[in-house]
N, CA, C and O atoms as a Tinker XYZ file with bonds, in Angstrom:
   540  protein
     1  N      0.818000   -1.192000    0.000000    73     2
     2  CA     0.000000    0.000000    0.000000    64     1     3
     3  C      0.863000    1.257000    0.000000    63     2     4     5
     4  O      0.628000    2.184000   -0.775000    81     3
     5  N      1.862000    1.277000    0.877000    73     3     6
     6  CA     2.695000    2.476000    0.997000    64     5     7
     7  C      3.427000    2.764000   -0.308000    63     6     8     9
     8  O      3.479000    3.911000   -0.754000    81     7
     9  N      3.987000    1.736000   -0.914000    73     7    10
    10  CA     4.675000    1.938000   -2.186000    64     9    11
    11  C      3.705000    2.437000   -3.248000    63    10    12    13
    12  O      4.048000    3.325000   -4.030000    81    11
    13  N      2.509000    1.882000   -3.285000    73    11    14
    14  CA     1.509000    2.309000   -4.265000    64    13    15
    15  C      1.144000    3.776000   -4.106000    63    14    16    17
    16  O      1.093000    4.514000   -5.090000    81    15
    17  N      0.888000    4.206000   -2.867000    73    15    18
    18  CA     0.567000    5.615000   -2.636000    64    17    19
    19  C      1.759000    6.515000   -2.968000    63    18    20    21
    20  O      1.589000    7.584000   -3.554000    81    19
    21  N      2.949000    6.086000   -2.597000    73    19    22
    22  CA     4.138000    6.905000   -2.875000    64    21    23
    23  C      4.360000    7.044000   -4.381000    63    22    24    25
    24  O      4.711000    8.122000   -4.859000    81    23
    25  N      4.160000    5.966000   -5.123000    73    23    26
    26  CA     4.295000    6.042000   -6.583000    64    25    27
    27  C      3.236000    6.962000   -7.188000    63    26    28    29
    28  O      3.519000    7.742000   -8.097000    81    27
    29  N      2.016000    6.859000   -6.670000    73    27    30
    30  CA     0.902000    7.631000   -7.205000    64    29    31
    31  C      1.021000    9.122000   -6.883000    63    30    32    33
    32  O      0.788000    9.963000   -7.751000    81    31
    33  N      1.379000    9.447000   -5.653000    73    31    34
    34  CA     1.355000   10.834000   -5.203000    64    33    35
    35  C      2.722000   11.499000   -5.101000    63    34    36    37
    36  O      2.806000   12.715000   -4.932000    81    35
    37  N      3.791000   10.717000   -5.202000    73    35    38
    38  CA     5.101000   11.320000   -4.965000    64    37    39
    39  C      6.178000   10.959000   -5.960000    63    38    40    41
    40  O      7.364000   11.079000   -5.655000    81    39
    41  N      5.794000   10.520000   -7.141000    73    39    42
    42  CA     6.797000   10.101000   -8.129000    64    41    43
    43  C      7.767000   11.224000   -8.486000    63    42    44    45
    44  O      8.870000   10.965000   -8.968000    81    43
    45  N      7.360000   12.469000   -8.251000    73    43    46
    46  CA     8.244000   13.599000   -8.553000    64    45    47
    47  C      9.358000   13.768000   -7.527000    63    46    48    49
    48  O     10.369000   14.411000   -7.811000    81    47
    49  N      9.180000   13.188000   -6.319000    73    47    50
    50  CA    10.192000   13.400000   -5.286000    64    49    51
    51  C     10.725000   12.126000   -4.637000    63    50    52    53
    52  O     11.720000   12.181000   -3.914000    81    51
    53  N     10.086000   10.978000   -4.878000    73    51    54
    54  CA    10.574000    9.732000   -4.291000    64    53    55
    55  C     10.635000    8.630000   -5.339000    63    54    56    57
    56  O      9.912000    8.644000   -6.335000    81    55
    57  N     11.505000    7.696000   -5.083000    73    55    58
    58  CA    11.600000    6.473000   -5.870000    64    57    59
    59  C     11.328000    5.345000   -4.883000    63    58    60    61
    60  O     12.263000    4.825000   -4.273000    81    59
    61  N     10.061000    4.956000   -4.713000    73    59    62
    62  CA     9.711000    4.007000   -3.650000    64    61    63
    63  C      9.986000    2.556000   -4.019000    63    62    64    65
    64  O      9.872000    2.148000   -5.175000    81    63
    65  N     10.346000    1.801000   -3.007000    73    63    66
    66  CA    10.535000    0.360000   -3.096000    64    65    67
    67  C      9.888000   -0.232000   -1.857000    63    66    68    69
    68  O      9.843000    0.424000   -0.816000    81    67
    69  N      9.393000   -1.444000   -1.944000    73    67    70
    70  CA     8.881000   -2.101000   -0.743000    64    69    71
    71  C      9.490000   -3.480000   -0.640000    63    70    72    73
    72  O      9.783000   -4.129000   -1.644000    81    71
    73  N      9.674000   -3.917000    0.600000    73    71    74
    74  CA    10.253000   -5.230000    0.866000    64    73    75
    75  C      9.920000   -5.607000    2.299000    63    74    76    77
    76  O      9.581000   -4.747000    3.112000    81    75
    77  N     10.018000   -6.891000    2.606000    73    75    78
    78  CA     9.696000   -7.349000    3.955000    64    77    79
    79  C     10.634000   -8.437000    4.419000    63    78    80    81
    80  O     11.341000   -9.051000    3.619000    81    79
    81  N     10.635000   -8.673000    5.726000    73    79    82
    82  CA    11.484000   -9.714000    6.307000    64    81    83
    83  C     10.998000  -11.107000    5.924000    63    82    84    85
    84  O     11.806000  -12.019000    5.746000    81    83
    85  N      9.699000  -11.278000    5.796000    73    83    86
    86  CA     9.112000  -12.563000    5.407000    64    85    87
    87  C      7.932000  -12.256000    4.484000    63    86    88    89
    88  O      6.779000  -12.350000    4.904000    81    87
    89  N      8.213000  -11.890000    3.232000    73    87    90
    90  CA     7.141000  -11.445000    2.336000    64    89    91
    91  C      6.143000  -12.555000    1.986000    63    90    92    93
    92  O      6.482000  -13.737000    1.924000    81    91
    93  N      4.915000  -12.125000    1.762000    73    91    94
    94  CA     3.861000  -13.047000    1.319000    64    93    95
    95  C      4.176000  -13.500000   -0.108000    63    94    96    97
    96  O      5.090000  -12.980000   -0.748000    81    95
    97  N      3.422000  -14.455000   -0.586000    73    95    98
    98  CA     3.620000  -14.958000   -1.952000    64    97    99
    99  C      3.044000  -13.987000   -2.981000    63    98   100   101
   100  O      3.541000  -13.907000   -4.105000    81    99
   101  N      1.999000  -13.250000   -2.604000    73    99   102
   102  CA     1.372000  -12.306000   -3.524000    64   101   103
   103  C      0.648000  -11.238000   -2.720000    63   102   104   105
   104  O      0.496000  -11.352000   -1.504000    81   103
   105  N      0.207000  -10.203000   -3.413000    73   103   106
   106  CA    -0.574000   -9.154000   -2.753000    64   105   107
   107  C     -2.010000   -9.648000   -2.650000    63   106   108   109
   108  O     -2.574000  -10.142000   -3.626000    81   107
   109  N     -2.595000   -9.515000   -1.474000    73   107   110
   110  CA    -3.954000   -9.998000   -1.230000    64   109   111
   111  C     -4.956000   -9.299000   -2.148000    63   110   112   113
   112  O     -4.837000   -8.103000   -2.414000    81   111
   113  N     -5.925000  -10.041000   -2.617000    73   111   114
   114  CA    -6.945000   -9.472000   -3.509000    64   113   115
   115  C     -7.710000   -8.337000   -2.832000    63   114   116   117
   116  O     -8.089000   -7.364000   -3.485000    81   115
   117  N     -7.939000   -8.461000   -1.512000    73   115   118
   118  CA    -8.622000   -7.387000   -0.789000    64   117   119
   119  C     -7.798000   -6.098000   -0.823000    63   118   120   121
   120  O     -8.349000   -5.005000   -0.952000    81   119
   121  N     -6.478000   -6.236000   -0.707000    73   119   122
   122  CA    -5.598000   -5.071000   -0.744000    64   121   123
   123  C     -5.671000   -4.413000   -2.108000    63   122   124   125
   124  O     -5.814000   -3.194000   -2.201000    81   123
   125  N     -5.575000   -5.199000   -3.163000    73   123   126
   126  CA    -5.682000   -4.641000   -4.515000    64   125   127
   127  C     -7.030000   -3.929000   -4.702000    63   126   128   129
   128  O     -7.097000   -2.844000   -5.280000    81   127
   129  N     -8.097000   -4.558000   -4.204000    73   127   130
   130  CA    -9.441000   -3.994000   -4.368000    64   129   131
   131  C     -9.574000   -2.646000   -3.658000    63   130   132   133
   132  O    -10.045000   -1.678000   -4.255000    81   131
   133  N     -9.162000   -2.575000   -2.383000    73   131   134
   134  CA    -9.340000   -1.318000   -1.649000    64   133   135
   135  C     -8.407000   -0.229000   -2.161000    63   134   136   137
   136  O     -8.718000    0.955000   -2.030000    81   135
   137  N     -7.283000   -0.599000   -2.733000    73   135   138
   138  CA    -6.393000    0.401000   -3.328000    64   137   139
   139  C     -7.010000    0.959000   -4.611000    63   138   140   141
   140  O     -6.893000    2.153000   -4.888000    81   139
   141  N     -7.665000    0.102000   -5.390000    73   139   142
   142  CA    -8.340000    0.579000   -6.604000    64   141   143
   143  C     -9.458000    1.560000   -6.274000    63   142   144   145
   144  O     -9.768000    2.442000   -7.075000    81   143
   145  N    -10.062000    1.409000   -5.100000    73   143   146
   146  CA   -11.074000    2.362000   -4.664000    64   145   147
   147  C    -10.495000    3.770000   -4.522000    63   146   148   149
   148  O    -11.231000    4.754000   -4.580000    81   147
   149  N     -9.192000    3.864000   -4.338000    73   147   150
   150  CA    -8.492000    5.153000   -4.245000    64   149   151
   151  C     -7.779000    5.481000   -5.559000    63   150   152   153
   152  O     -6.936000    6.377000   -5.604000    81   151
   153  N     -8.119000    4.754000   -6.626000    73   151   154
   154  CA    -7.497000    4.933000   -7.943000    64   153   155
   155  C     -6.001000    4.663000   -7.939000    63   154   156   157
   156  O     -5.248000    5.285000   -8.688000    81   155
   157  N     -5.575000    3.732000   -7.094000    73   155   158
   158  CA    -4.177000    3.313000   -7.058000    64   157   159
   159  C     -4.146000    1.855000   -7.489000    63   158   160   161
   160  O     -4.585000    0.964000   -6.762000    81   159
   161  N     -3.618000    1.631000   -8.684000    73   159   162
   162  CA    -3.495000    0.286000   -9.229000    64   161   163
   163  C     -2.116000   -0.248000   -8.855000    63   162   164   165
   164  O     -1.098000    0.317000   -9.256000    81   163
   165  N     -2.085000   -1.321000   -8.096000    73   163   166
   166  CA    -0.803000   -1.897000   -7.679000    64   165   167
   167  C     -0.121000   -2.644000   -8.812000    63   166   168   169
   168  O      1.025000   -3.074000   -8.681000    81   167
   169  N     -0.827000   -2.796000   -9.920000    73   167   170
   170  CA    -0.245000   -3.337000  -11.141000    64   169   171
   171  C      0.626000   -4.553000  -10.936000    63   170   172   173
   172  O      0.181000   -5.586000  -10.436000    81   171
   173  N      1.871000   -4.408000  -11.331000    73   171   174
   174  CA     2.824000   -5.527000  -11.289000    64   173   175
   175  C      3.590000   -5.605000   -9.975000    63   174   176   177
   176  O      4.511000   -6.412000   -9.850000    81   175
   177  N      3.227000   -4.783000   -8.993000    73   175   178
   178  CA     3.907000   -4.868000   -7.703000    64   177   179
   179  C      3.740000   -6.269000   -7.132000    63   178   180   181
   180  O      2.722000   -6.924000   -7.354000    81   179
   181  N      4.751000   -6.720000   -6.393000    73   179   182
   182  CA     4.691000   -8.017000   -5.744000    64   181   183
   183  C      5.542000   -7.969000   -4.482000    63   182   184   185
   184  O      6.466000   -7.159000   -4.399000    81   183
   185  N      5.255000   -8.813000   -3.500000    73   183   186
   186  CA     6.047000   -8.833000   -2.278000    64   185   187
   187  C      7.485000   -9.261000   -2.571000    63   186   188   189
   188  O      7.727000  -10.212000   -3.314000    81   187
   189  N      8.433000   -8.535000   -1.970000    73   187   190
   190  CA     9.858000   -8.813000   -2.168000    64   189   191
   191  C     10.535000   -8.989000   -0.823000    63   190   192   193
   192  O     10.094000   -8.424000    0.178000    81   191
   193  N     11.588000   -9.756000   -0.796000    73   191   194
   194  CA    12.374000   -9.956000    0.404000    64   193   195
   195  C     13.217000   -8.725000    0.698000    63   194   196   197
   196  O     13.717000   -8.071000   -0.218000    81   195
   197  N     13.369000   -8.419000    1.958000    73   195   198
   198  CA    14.153000   -7.274000    2.406000    64   197   199
   199  C     15.530000   -7.230000    1.758000    63   198   200   201
   200  O     16.033000   -6.154000    1.437000    81   199
   201  N     16.130000   -8.378000    1.569000    73   199   202
   202  CA    17.507000   -8.420000    1.072000    64   201   203
   203  C     17.612000   -8.214000   -0.435000    63   202   204   205
   204  O     18.720000   -8.205000   -0.973000    81   203
   205  N     16.496000   -8.050000   -1.124000    73   203   206
   206  CA    16.536000   -7.743000   -2.550000    64   205   207
   207  C     16.651000   -6.241000   -2.804000    63   206   208   209
   208  O     16.942000   -5.816000   -3.922000    81   207
   209  N     16.424000   -5.445000   -1.765000    73   207   210
   210  CA    16.517000   -3.997000   -1.881000    64   209   211
   211  C     17.661000   -3.552000   -0.983000    63   210   212   213
   212  O     17.618000   -3.754000    0.230000    81   211
   213  N     18.681000   -2.948000   -1.575000    73   211   214
   214  CA    19.885000   -2.591000   -0.819000    64   213   215
   215  C     19.651000   -1.359000    0.051000    63   214   216   217
   216  O     19.474000   -0.259000   -0.471000    81   215
   217  N     19.649000   -1.536000    1.388000    73   215   218
   218  CA    19.344000   -0.420000    2.289000    64   217   219
   219  C     20.358000    0.716000    2.214000    63   218   220   221
   220  O     20.009000    1.865000    2.484000    81   219
   221  N     21.582000    0.425000    1.861000    73   219   222
   222  CA    22.588000    1.483000    1.784000    64   221   223
   223  C     22.304000    2.471000    0.656000    63   222   224   225
   224  O     22.877000    3.560000    0.624000    81   223
   225  N     21.429000    2.098000   -0.262000    73   223   226
   226  CA    21.052000    2.987000   -1.353000    64   225   227
   227  C     19.795000    3.796000   -1.038000    63   226   228   229
   228  O     19.393000    4.653000   -1.825000    81   227
   229  N     19.175000    3.523000    0.114000    73   227   230
   230  CA    17.927000    4.188000    0.488000    64   229   231
   231  C     18.222000    5.421000    1.333000    63   230   232   233
   232  O     19.072000    5.387000    2.223000    81   231
   233  N     17.520000    6.497000    1.050000    73   231   234
   234  CA    17.629000    7.704000    1.866000    64   233   235
   235  C     16.779000    7.582000    3.124000    63   234   236   237
   236  O     17.179000    8.036000    4.196000    81   235
   237  N     15.619000    6.974000    2.995000    73   235   238
   238  CA    14.690000    6.813000    4.114000    64   237   239
   239  C     14.133000    5.394000    4.068000    63   238   240   241
   240  O     13.773000    4.894000    3.003000    81   239
   241  N     14.067000    4.757000    5.223000    73   239   242
   242  CA    13.476000    3.421000    5.334000    64   241   243
   243  C     12.330000    3.518000    6.329000    63   242   244   245
   244  O     12.501000    3.989000    7.453000    81   243
   245  N     11.163000    3.066000    5.896000    73   243   246
   246  CA     9.976000    3.062000    6.739000    64   245   247
   247  C      9.694000    1.618000    7.136000    63   246   248   249
   248  O      9.441000    0.771000    6.280000    81   247
   249  N      9.739000    1.346000    8.421000    73   247   250
   250  CA     9.477000    0.005000    8.933000    64   249   251
   251  C      8.017000   -0.068000    9.366000    63   250   252   253
   252  O      7.617000    0.582000   10.331000    81   251
   253  N      7.226000   -0.859000    8.651000    73   251   254
   254  CA     5.801000   -1.022000    8.950000    64   253   255
   255  C      5.516000   -2.270000    9.783000    63   254   256   257
   256  O      4.365000   -2.544000   10.124000    81   255
   257  N      6.556000   -3.016000   10.106000    73   255   258
   258  CA     6.356000   -4.330000   10.708000    64   257   259
   259  C      6.056000   -4.312000   12.193000    63   258   260   261
   260  O      5.431000   -5.243000   12.700000    81   259
   261  N      6.481000   -3.281000   12.905000    73   259   262
   262  CA     6.348000   -3.287000   14.356000    64   261   263
   263  C      7.446000   -4.083000   15.028000    63   262   264   265
   264  O      7.481000   -4.186000   16.254000    81   263
   265  N      8.345000   -4.647000   14.235000    73   263   266
   266  CA     9.471000   -5.417000   14.757000    64   265   267
   267  C     10.770000   -4.645000   14.515000    63   266   268   269
   268  O     10.827000   -3.738000   13.684000    81   267
   269  N     11.789000   -5.021000   15.248000    73   267   270
   270  CA    13.097000   -4.384000   15.068000    64   269   271
   271  C     13.740000   -4.961000   13.814000    63   270   272   273
   272  O     13.792000   -6.178000   13.635000    81   271
   273  N     14.226000   -4.085000   12.956000    73   271   274
   274  CA    14.909000   -4.542000   11.744000    64   273   275
   275  C     16.307000   -5.045000   12.090000    63   274   276   277
   276  O     16.899000   -4.608000   13.077000    81   275
   277  N     16.835000   -5.962000   11.282000    73   275   278
   278  CA    18.207000   -6.406000   11.512000    64   277   279
   279  C     19.173000   -5.236000   11.332000    63   278   280   281
   280  O     18.849000   -4.244000   10.680000    81   279
   281  N     20.352000   -5.364000   11.914000    73   279   282
   282  CA    21.358000   -4.313000   11.746000    64   281   283
   283  C     21.587000   -4.060000   10.268000    63   282   284   285
   284  O     21.610000   -4.983000    9.454000    81   283
   285  N     21.756000   -2.796000    9.944000    73   283   286
   286  CA    21.975000   -2.428000    8.552000    64   285   287
   287  C     22.378000   -0.974000    8.456000    63   286   288   289
   288  O     22.351000   -0.245000    9.447000    81   287
   289  N     22.743000   -0.564000    7.284000    73   287   290
   290  CA    23.173000    0.824000    7.083000    64   289   291
   291  C     21.988000    1.770000    6.872000    63   290   292   293
   292  O     21.900000    2.460000    5.856000    81   291
   293  N     21.080000    1.787000    7.851000    73   291   294
   294  CA    19.885000    2.615000    7.736000    64   293   295
   295  C     20.266000    4.080000    7.927000    63   294   296   297
   296  O     20.839000    4.433000    8.958000    81   295
   297  N     19.964000    4.929000    6.967000    73   295   298
   298  CA    20.275000    6.359000    7.065000    64   297   299
   299  C     19.203000    7.084000    7.872000    63   298   300   301
   300  O     19.516000    7.753000    8.857000    81   299
   301  N     17.974000    6.959000    7.473000    73   299   302
   302  CA    16.849000    7.606000    8.139000    64   301   303
   303  C     15.783000    6.537000    8.324000    63   302   304   305
   304  O     14.942000    6.335000    7.449000    81   303
   305  N     15.818000    5.852000    9.463000    73   303   306
   306  CA    14.886000    4.756000    9.739000    64   305   307
   307  C     13.719000    5.287000   10.559000    63   306   308   309
   308  O     13.910000    5.901000   11.609000    81   307
   309  N     12.512000    5.043000   10.070000    73   307   310
   310  CA    11.297000    5.462000   10.764000    64   309   311
   311  C     10.401000    4.244000   10.967000    63   310   312   313
   312  O     10.292000    3.380000   10.098000    81   311
   313  N      9.780000    4.197000   12.105000    73   311   314
   314  CA     8.882000    3.084000   12.419000    64   313   315
   315  C      7.450000    3.583000   12.424000    63   314   316   317
   316  O      7.100000    4.503000   13.163000    81   315
   317  N      6.633000    2.967000   11.595000    73   315   318
   318  CA     5.209000    3.283000   11.536000    64   317   319
   319  C      4.448000    2.063000   12.045000    63   318   320   321
   320  O      4.450000    1.032000   11.372000    81   319
   321  N      3.803000    2.137000   13.195000    73   319   322
   322  CA     3.063000    0.989000   13.711000    64   321   323
   323  C      1.734000    0.811000   12.969000    63   322   324   325
   324  O      0.699000    1.337000   13.379000    81   323
   325  N      1.789000    0.076000   11.893000    73   323   326
   326  CA     0.605000   -0.153000   11.057000    64   325   327
   327  C      0.254000   -1.637000   11.133000    63   326   328   329
   328  O      1.104000   -2.479000   10.843000    81   327
   329  N     -0.973000   -1.976000   11.514000    73   327   330
   330  CA    -1.341000   -3.390000   11.607000    64   329   331
   331  C     -1.408000   -4.053000   10.229000    63   330   332   333
   332  O     -1.704000   -3.408000    9.223000    81   331
   333  N     -1.130000   -5.336000   10.212000    73   331   334
   334  CA    -1.187000   -6.116000    8.981000    64   333   335
   335  C     -2.642000   -6.505000    8.716000    63   334   336   337
   336  O     -3.261000   -7.151000    9.563000    81   335
   337  N     -3.206000   -6.127000    7.556000    73   335   338
   338  CA    -4.617000   -6.429000    7.289000    64   337   339
   339  C     -4.872000   -7.832000    6.735000    63   338   340   341
   340  O     -6.026000   -8.232000    6.585000    81   339
   341  N     -3.823000   -8.575000    6.432000    73   339   342
   342  CA    -4.007000   -9.893000    5.818000    64   341   343
   343  C     -4.863000  -10.788000    6.714000    63   342   344   345
   344  O     -4.611000  -10.926000    7.911000    81   343
   345  N     -5.876000  -11.388000    6.102000    73   343   346
   346  CA    -6.767000  -12.285000    6.816000    64   345   347
   347  C     -7.886000  -11.579000    7.564000    63   346   348   349
   348  O     -8.711000  -12.220000    8.215000    81   347
   349  N     -7.911000  -10.264000    7.467000    73   347   350
   350  CA    -8.943000   -9.480000    8.152000    64   349   351
   351  C    -10.010000   -9.066000    7.135000    63   350   352   353
   352  O     -9.785000   -9.166000    5.929000    81   351
   353  N    -11.172000   -8.599000    7.615000    73   351   354
   354  CA   -12.257000   -8.170000    6.722000    64   353   355
   355  C    -11.847000   -6.972000    5.853000    63   354   356   357
   356  O    -10.907000   -6.242000    6.169000    81   355
   357  N    -12.572000   -6.798000    4.764000    73   355   358
   358  CA   -12.319000   -5.686000    3.840000    64   357   359
   359  C    -12.352000   -4.339000    4.550000    63   358   360   361
   360  O    -11.554000   -3.453000    4.244000    81   359
   361  N    -13.265000   -4.184000    5.487000    73   359   362
   362  CA   -13.377000   -2.929000    6.240000    64   361   363
   363  C    -12.050000   -2.606000    6.928000    63   362   364   365
   364  O    -11.629000   -1.449000    6.960000    81   363
   365  N    -11.399000   -3.618000    7.473000    73   363   366
   366  CA   -10.110000   -3.408000    8.148000    64   365   367
   367  C     -9.038000   -3.024000    7.127000    63   366   368   369
   368  O     -8.179000   -2.188000    7.408000    81   367
   369  N     -9.090000   -3.633000    5.948000    73   367   370
   370  CA    -8.156000   -3.261000    4.869000    64   369   371
   371  C     -8.308000   -1.776000    4.540000    63   370   372   373
   372  O     -7.316000   -1.077000    4.331000    81   371
   373  N     -9.537000   -1.305000    4.498000    73   371   374
   374  CA    -9.781000    0.116000    4.203000    64   373   375
   375  C     -9.215000    1.011000    5.310000    63   374   376   377
   376  O     -8.625000    2.052000    5.024000    81   375
   377  N     -9.394000    0.609000    6.564000    73   375   378
   378  CA    -8.855000    1.397000    7.675000    64   377   379
   379  C     -7.332000    1.480000    7.588000    63   378   380   381
   380  O     -6.750000    2.552000    7.753000    81   379
   381  N     -6.697000    0.345000    7.330000    73   379   382
   382  CA    -5.237000    0.326000    7.204000    64   381   383
   383  C     -4.812000    1.156000    5.995000    63   382   384   385
   384  O     -3.858000    1.930000    6.069000    81   383
   385  N     -5.526000    0.991000    4.883000    73   383   386
   386  CA    -5.226000    1.770000    3.677000    64   385   387
   387  C     -5.259000    3.268000    3.962000    63   386   388   389
   388  O     -4.350000    3.997000    3.565000    81   387
   389  N     -6.299000    3.725000    4.644000    73   387   390
   390  CA    -6.440000    5.150000    4.919000    64   389   391
   391  C     -5.338000    5.640000    5.857000    63   390   392   393
   392  O     -4.837000    6.753000    5.692000    81   391
   393  N     -4.958000    4.827000    6.833000    73   391   394
   394  CA    -3.871000    5.172000    7.739000    64   393   395
   395  C     -2.553000    5.281000    6.967000    63   394   396   397
   396  O     -1.804000    6.243000    7.135000    81   395
   397  N     -2.283000    4.294000    6.127000    73   395   398
   398  CA    -1.049000    4.299000    5.336000    64   397   399
   399  C     -1.031000    5.500000    4.393000    63   398   400   401
   400  O     -0.005000    6.166000    4.257000    81   399
   401  N     -2.154000    5.779000    3.747000    73   399   402
   402  CA    -2.209000    6.924000    2.841000    64   401   403
   403  C     -1.880000    8.226000    3.581000    63   402   404   405
   404  O     -1.104000    9.044000    3.084000    81   403
   405  N     -2.467000    8.417000    4.763000    73   403   406
   406  CA    -2.216000    9.644000    5.531000    64   405   407
   407  C     -0.737000    9.749000    5.896000    63   406   408   409
   408  O     -0.156000   10.831000    5.811000    81   407
   409  N     -0.131000    8.650000    6.294000    73   407   410
   410  CA     1.288000    8.659000    6.672000    64   409   411
   411  C      2.175000    8.955000    5.463000    63   410   412   413
   412  O      3.130000    9.725000    5.563000    81   411
   413  N      1.858000    8.347000    4.330000    73   411   414
   414  CA     2.647000    8.591000    3.115000    64   413   415
   415  C      2.512000   10.049000    2.696000    63   414   416   417
   416  O      3.502000   10.683000    2.330000    81   415
   417  N      1.305000   10.582000    2.748000    73   415   418
   418  CA     1.103000   11.981000    2.362000    64   417   419
   419  C      1.867000   12.928000    3.290000    63   418   420   421
   420  O      2.414000   13.928000    2.827000    81   419
   421  N      1.914000   12.631000    4.585000    73   419   422
   422  CA     2.689000   13.439000    5.532000    64   421   423
   423  C      4.182000   13.379000    5.186000    63   422   424   425
   424  O      4.876000   14.395000    5.215000    81   423
   425  N      4.661000   12.185000    4.861000    73   423   426
   426  CA     6.068000   12.034000    4.491000    64   425   427
   427  C      6.372000   12.815000    3.217000    63   426   428   429
   428  O      7.388000   13.506000    3.143000    81   427
   429  N      5.513000   12.714000    2.228000    73   427   430
   430  CA     5.729000   13.435000    0.978000    64   429   431
   431  C      5.714000   14.943000    1.209000    63   430   432   433
   432  O      6.510000   15.673000    0.619000    81   431
   433  N      4.811000   15.407000    2.068000    73   431   434
   434  CA     4.770000   16.832000    2.403000    64   433   435
   435  C      6.092000   17.253000    3.044000    63   434   436   437
   436  O      6.673000   18.276000    2.684000    81   435
   437  N      6.555000   16.447000    3.999000    73   435   438
   438  CA     7.839000   16.743000    4.665000    64   437   439
   439  C      8.976000   16.803000    3.655000    63   438   440   441
   440  O      9.791000   17.726000    3.697000    81   439
   441  N      9.041000   15.843000    2.759000    73   439   442
   442  CA    10.120000   15.815000    1.767000    64   441   443
   443  C     10.034000   17.000000    0.817000    63   442   444   445
   444  O     11.056000   17.561000    0.421000    81   443
   445  N      8.827000   17.375000    0.455000    73   443   446
   446  CA     8.669000   18.552000   -0.419000    64   445   447
   447  C      9.091000   19.824000    0.314000    63   446   448   449
   448  O      9.749000   20.686000   -0.269000    81   447
   449  N      8.715000   19.945000    1.590000    73   447   450
   450  CA     9.113000   21.110000    2.378000    64   449   451
   451  C     10.628000   21.167000    2.513000    63   450   452   453
   452  O     11.225000   22.235000    2.385000    81   451
   453  N     11.242000   20.037000    2.768000    73   451   454
   454  CA    12.697000   19.966000    2.898000    64   453   455
   455  C     13.365000   20.422000    1.611000    63   454   456   457
   456  O     14.384000   21.111000    1.648000    81   455
   457  N     12.799000   20.043000    0.477000    73   455   458
   458  CA    13.351000   20.426000   -0.817000    64   457   459
   459  C     13.225000   21.903000   -1.095000    63   458   460   461
   460  O     14.010000   22.450000   -1.870000    81   459
   461  N     12.243000   22.576000   -0.476000    73   459   462
   462  CA    12.027000   23.998000   -0.714000    64   461   463
   463  C     12.910000   24.883000    0.155000    63   462   464   465
   464  O     13.041000   26.077000   -0.115000    81   463
   465  N     13.519000   24.314000    1.200000    73   463   466
   466  CA    14.303000   25.137000    2.109000    64   465   467
   467  C     15.700000   25.427000    1.589000    63   466   468   469
   468  O     16.319000   26.406000    2.008000    81   467
   469  N     16.202000   24.613000    0.701000    73   467   470
   470  CA    17.546000   24.815000    0.163000    64   469   471
   471  C     17.509000   25.659000   -1.099000    63   470   472   473
   472  O     16.456000   26.136000   -1.522000    81   471
   473  N     18.681000   25.830000   -1.686000    73   471   474
   474  CA    18.777000   26.565000   -2.948000    64   473   475
   475  C     18.031000   25.803000   -4.024000    63   474   476   477
   476  O     17.998000   24.572000   -4.007000    81   475
   477  N     17.428000   26.527000   -4.968000    73   475   478
   478  CA    16.714000   25.805000   -6.028000    64   477   479
   479  C     17.698000   24.991000   -6.854000    63   478   480   481
   480  O     18.570000   25.541000   -7.528000    81   479
   481  N     17.549000   23.707000   -6.794000    73   479   482
   482  CA    18.415000   22.814000   -7.549000    64   481   483
   483  C     17.606000   21.613000   -7.992000    63   482   484   485
   484  O     16.557000   21.307000   -7.425000    81   483
   485  N     18.093000   20.953000   -8.985000    73   483   486
   486  CA    17.422000   19.749000   -9.454000    64   485   487
   487  C     17.989000   18.584000   -8.673000    63   486   488   489
   488  O     19.190000   18.319000   -8.721000    81   487
   489  N     17.127000   17.889000   -7.954000    73   487   490
   490  CA    17.557000   16.744000   -7.145000    64   489   491
   491  C     16.913000   15.486000   -7.692000    63   490   492   493
   492  O     15.766000   15.516000   -8.138000    81   491
   493  N     17.637000   14.387000   -7.660000    73   491   494
   494  CA    16.985000   13.132000   -8.048000    64   493   495
   495  C     15.985000   12.740000   -6.966000    63   494   496   497
   496  O     16.128000   13.161000   -5.818000    81   495
   497  N     14.980000   11.947000   -7.309000    73   495   498
   498  CA    14.014000   11.525000   -6.295000    64   497   499
   499  C     14.704000   10.801000   -5.147000    63   498   500   501
   500  O     15.636000   10.028000   -5.369000    81   499
   501  N     14.253000   11.048000   -3.923000    73   499   502
   502  CA    14.780000   10.329000   -2.761000    64   501   503
   503  C     14.324000    8.880000   -2.857000    63   502   504   505
   504  O     13.216000    8.600000   -3.316000    81   503
   505  N     15.170000    7.973000   -2.427000    73   503   506
   506  CA    14.794000    6.563000   -2.422000    64   505   507
   507  C     14.182000    6.234000   -1.069000    63   506   508   509
   508  O     14.792000    6.461000   -0.025000    81   507
   509  N     12.982000    5.701000   -1.104000    73   507   510
   510  CA    12.259000    5.371000    0.115000    64   509   511
   511  C     11.833000    3.918000    0.036000    63   510   512   513
   512  O     11.279000    3.481000   -0.972000    81   511
   513  N     12.093000    3.169000    1.102000    73   511   514
   514  CA    11.662000    1.780000    1.118000    64   513   515
   515  C     10.680000    1.578000    2.250000    63   514   516   517
   516  O     10.896000    2.037000    3.371000    81   515
   517  N      9.598000    0.885000    1.941000    73   515   518
   518  CA     8.578000    0.545000    2.918000    64   517   519
   519  C      8.694000   -0.947000    3.158000    63   518   520   521
   520  O      8.765000   -1.720000    2.203000    81   519
   521  N      8.714000   -1.365000    4.408000    73   519   522
   522  CA     8.880000   -2.789000    4.700000    64   521   523
   523  C      7.907000   -3.293000    5.740000    63   522   524   525
   524  O      7.512000   -2.561000    6.648000    81   523
   525  N      7.529000   -4.533000    5.603000    73   523   526
   526  CA     6.617000   -5.174000    6.544000    64   525   527
   527  C      7.077000   -6.609000    6.722000    63   526   528   529
   528  O      7.593000   -7.235000    5.796000    81   527
   529  N      6.881000   -7.111000    7.919000    73   527   530
   530  CA     7.157000   -8.517000    8.188000    64   529   531
   531  C      5.859000   -9.285000    8.101000    63   530   532   533
   532  O      4.805000   -8.770000    8.473000    81   531
   533  N      5.919000  -10.467000    7.630000    73   531   534
   534  CA     4.737000  -11.323000    7.575000    64   533   535
   535  C      4.871000  -12.390000    8.649000    63   534   536   537
   536  O      5.950000  -12.947000    8.852000    81   535
   537  N      3.792000  -12.666000    9.322000    73   535   538
   538  CA     3.816000  -13.711000   10.356000    64   537   539
   539  C      2.968000  -14.877000    9.929000    63   538   540
   540  O      2.857000  -15.860000   10.661000    81   539
């Protein structure tokens, strides 16, 4: 969800990636459905293992798992306590979706504000990774 919102609303300032400590085999159909309700098509996105995305290349890492991440070269590590909606009713998926959207929008606002405080320059999009553990 976080990667989908970041791609949809922040492609001008972020290059989002998502990965998890124990990724699911696929994105849940309920997740795809509730994201489409917000006009966010997850398209070809799929769950990826944390080790497929190199943390040393990320400017910001968002941990959605509620667990401590393994040691790594985290530059700006943030923890967002977001519950896992897998196996829960569609209504719960919507609640999680709305929470994730609000958090992503706040992050994008912060990054845009940060970009406006310096000299006007062309910057490449910040790399942001969103991660979740599966139980």
